[in-house]
C-alpha positions in Angstrom: 19.7 43.7 27.6 20.9 46.0 24.8 19.1 47.3 21.8 20.2 46.7 18.3 19.3 49.1 15.5 20.1 48.4 11.9 20.5 51.1 9.3 19.5 49.7 5.9 19.9 52.9 3.9 22.6 51.2 1.7 20.1 48.5 0.7 17.8 50.6 -1.5 17.7 49.0 -4.9 14.7 48.1 -7.0 15.4 44.5 -7.9 12.4 43.6 -10.1 9.3 45.3 -11.6 6.6 43.0 -12.9 3.9 45.4 -14.1 1.8 42.6 -15.5 1.5 40.9 -12.1 1.5 44.3 -10.4 4.5 43.4 -8.2 7.8 44.9 -7.4 10.8 43.5 -5.4 12.8 46.1 -3.5 15.4 46.2 -0.8 14.3 47.3 2.7 16.3 50.6 2.7 14.4 52.1 -0.2 12.4 55.2 0.9 8.7 55.2 0.4 9.1 58.4 -1.6 11.4 56.6 -4.1 9.1 53.6 -4.1 6.2 55.8 -5.0 8.2 57.4 -7.8 9.2 54.0 -9.2 5.7 52.6 -9.0 4.2 55.7 -10.7 6.6 55.4 -13.6 5.0 52.0 -14.3 1.5 53.1 -13.7 1.4 51.3 -10.3 0.7 52.4 -6.7 -0.5 51.0 -3.4 -3.9 51.7 -2.0 -2.8 53.8 0.9 0.4 55.7 1.6 1.8 56.7 5.1 2.1 60.4 5.6 5.9 60.2 6.2 7.4 59.1 2.9 11.0 59.4 4.1 10.6 56.1 6.0 12.1 53.0 4.4 10.1 50.1 3.1 11.5 47.8 5.8 11.0 50.3 8.5 7.5 51.3 7.6 6.1 47.8 7.0 8.1 45.7 9.5 10.0 47.9 11.9 7.7 50.6 12.9 4.4 49.2 11.7 3.5 52.6 10.4 1.0 52.7 7.7 -1.4 54.6 5.6 -4.8 53.3 6.2 -8.1 53.3 4.3 -11.1 51.0 5.1 -11.2 49.7 1.5 -7.5 49.6 0.7 -6.0 48.4 4.0 -2.5 49.4 5.1 0.9 49.5 3.4 1.8 46.1 5.1 -1.3 44.6 3.4 0.4 45.2 0.0 3.3 43.0 0.9 2.9 39.5 -0.7 6.3 38.1 0.2 9.5 38.9 2.1 12.8 37.4 2.9 14.5 37.7 6.3 18.0 36.9 7.5 18.3 35.6 11.0 21.3 36.5 13.2 23.3 33.5 12.2 22.7 34.2 8.5 19.9 31.7 7.8 17.4 32.9 5.2 13.7 32.7 5.9 11.2 33.4 3.1 7.5 34.1 3.7 4.9 34.5 1.1 1.1 34.4 0.5 1.6 31.7 -2.1 4.1 29.4 -0.4 3.8 30.1 3.3 7.0 29.9 5.3 10.2 28.4 4.0 13.8 28.6 4.9 17.2 27.5 4.1 20.2 26.9 6.3 
């Protein structure tokens, strides 16, 4: 069995900032350092940041499971309220706190 590693550095856009709802939508290749800069510009942050800010959002929250942690604030992954995944055949799967799991062919 082989190992597949994806480099998502080309997917690093901020897609949406909703300061009123305190939510941002970003692509998985955005670095945590850049995410922190973008959030600060809108007077937003997450409760706890990992030490290594060069990690990407996708890698830190899903791939490596790395996290900042604080008893009161939780981990970086605790700040994720929704995500969209693409399966190997291209099928999109959306997961969210509000809507649970959904998908489309």
